N, C-alpha and C positions, 0 to 999 in steps of 0.2 A: 938491097938487103940493109945497107947502112942506113937508108932513109927509115926503114921499119924500126930499127933499133933506136934512132934518134927520136922518132915519134913515140915510141914506147917509153923512153926516157922522159920526155916532156910529160907525158900522160901520168907517169909515176910522180913526177914533181907536182903536177896540178892536184893529184889526189892527196899528196902529203900536205900541200898548202891547204886544201879544203878540210882535211882532218883537223889540222892545227886550228883553223878558224872555227870549226864546230867545237872543239874542246874549249876554246876560249869563251865562246858564247854560252856554253854549258855552265860555266862558273860565274858569268857575270851577274845573273839575277841573285843567286844565293849571296854573293859577295856584297851586292847592293843591299840586300835585306839586312844583313848582319851589320853592315856599317851603320845603317840608319838606326837600328835598334840599340847598338852601343852608343851611337852619338846622343840619342835622346837621354839615355841614363847619364852620360858624362855631362850634358848640359845642365841637368838638374844639380848634380854635385858641385859643378863649377859655379853655378849661380849661387848656391847657399855659401859656398866658400867666399865668393866676392862680396856678398852681402855681410857676412861675419867680418871680413877684413875692414869693410867701409864703416861698420858700426864700432869698430875700435876694441877688439878683444883685449881685455885687461892683462891677462897673464901671457908672459913671453913664450912659454911652451905652446900655448894655444896659438899664438901668432905663427909660430915656426911650423906647427902641424898644418894650419890652414895655408900657409905659402906652399908646403910641399904638396898638399892636394891641389892646389891651383896650378902649380908647374906640371905635375903629372897629368892633369886633365887637359892641359894645353898641348902636351906631347901626344896624349892619346887622340886628341882632336886631329892633330896633324897626321897621324897614321890612318884615321878614318877618312880624311880628305883624300889621301893617296889611294886608298882602297875604292873610294866612291869614283874617283878619276878613271881607275882602271874598269870599273864595273859599267861605265857609260859608254855605249857604242861610239866608236869613232875617236874616243880619248883614251889615252893610255895604252893604246893598242900596240902590240908588238908588231914591228915592221917586218914584214915578209920579204924574202928575196924573190925578185921576178924572174 
């Protein structure tokens, strides 16, 4: 009787583990697609801000705005990289209890 309860408990744990893995897998593809789309837009913005800074914007307000754009794009890029890391199989995966 105890063996049956133990087996059922292990079966429940395995099912829970499988459901968690399936849930994670279900969000990986959309997460990856979102990350790539946002990253593409950010790289265009970032490139334009960098070019404007390199060309030497004359007005101090413009320089300040461009620096803000650049910093925020870098921050967003970091967020996207973490999202991509999560969305790739085998990386950023939540460790399951054995």
